[in-house]
N, C-alpha and C positions, 0 to 999 in steps of 0.2 A: 504493500500500500504506500509506496514511496511518493505517489502522486497526490496524496492526501494533504490538505492544508487545514489546520485548525486555527481560526482567526476570530477576532471580535466580530460579533454580528453587527450588521448595519440595518437601517430602516428598510432597505430593499429586501432583506431576508425575512421580514416579519411574516409574509404569507406562507413561506415554506416552513418556518418554525411552527406556526399555528396549525398548519396541516398535519405535521407530525404529532403535535400535542393532541389533536383530535382523532388520530388514527389508532384507536383502541377502544374497547368497550367503556372504560371509565372516562376517557377524554371525550368520546363522542357525546356523553351526557353533559359535560361541563364546559365544553368549548363551543364557540360560535364563529367559525371561520368566515362566514358571510358578513360579519359586523366588525370591520377592522378598527373602528375608532378606539375601543378600550385597549386594544393591543398596542396601537400607536402611542397612546398616552402612557401606558405602562413602560414601553420601550424608552420613552423620553425620561421617565423617572429613573429607570435603571441606568441609562447613559450618564445621567448627572451624578450618580452615587459612586464615589471612588471605591467603595467596598464591594462593588458588583462587577462580575465578569460574565457577560452573556456571550457565548461563543457558538460558532457553527463549524462543522466539518464539511469541507467542500472538496469534491472531486470532479474534474472536467467541467468546472463552472456550475455544478449542481449541488445544492445544499442537501446533505445526506444524514446529518446528525446535529445534535445541539445539546447544550447543558448550560445551567447557570450556576456559578460559583459565587458564594457570598463570604467575605472575610469579616469576621466578627471579633473585635477586641473584647476582652472580659476581665473581670476581677478574679473569678474562680480559677483554680489550678495555678495559683501564684501569679495571677495577671496574664494568663495565657491567651493567645489569639488562636481561634479555631476557624475552620471553614465549614460551610454547609453546601452540599451538592444538591441541586434541585433540577427538575424538569429535564431529566436525561431521556433523550429520544433518539432512536436510530430509524431511518427510513425503512419501511417494510422490505424493500428490495435488498437492503444491506444487512439485515439481521443475520447473525451467525457468521459474519465476515471478520470479526475481531475489532470492528469499529468501536463498539461499546467499551471494550477494554482500553483502546487507545484514548478515548475521551476521558475515561475515569483516570487513566494514568496521567493525562495532561492536567487534570484537576488536582491530583495529588502533588505533582511536580510544582504547579503554580502555588499550591498551599505551602509547600516547603519554602519556595522563594519568598513568600510573604511572612515567613517566620511562624507559621501555624504549628501548634503542637498536636493538633487533633483534626481529623477530617470526619465529618458526620453527615448522614443522610437519613431520610425516611423513605419508606416504600409502602404503598398501600398493602394492607394485610392480604388482599386477594392476589397480589402479584408474586406468586410462589416461584415462578421462573426467574424473576428479577432477584428474589432473595437468594437463590442458589448462585446466581451470577455474582452478586456482591460478596457472598461468602467465599467464592473461589478467588476473589481478588483480595481477600484478607480482612474484610469487614466482619465485625461480630454483631450479632443481634443482642446487644447488651442492655437495652432499655425498652420500656413500653412507652409509646408515644400517645399523646392526647391532643385532640383538636376541638375547638369550639367555633362553630360557624357563626359569623356576625352579620 
């Protein structure tokens, strides 16, 4: 995959990112690719925040993967900085190609460059294939996550 580029997302990448977010049973229920306004507004907020890295994986000019990495300074763990990986998606045509591993490795390497001592992520309880994937990469299911919809 030497022709693969992982780069910061641009506003032009939004439709491809949203299409990947919507391309599974969970995403199909919560995403609205036909309504670009909220995604453009969110992209602008992300772009202004120095703690955010929204990236895309591109091959032959086509966006085939994405993730968002958030760097979070904190007081716990002796003032440690951690990172959070969110919104990992690989285009359906590329699943099983090793692209997901490359994206996660990019996020881990970027986290190290930022001085993070911990990388964390959450995955919906129903995504058992994703759980196996993250465990193969060395992540441990060490906590129980909670969410409150507002």
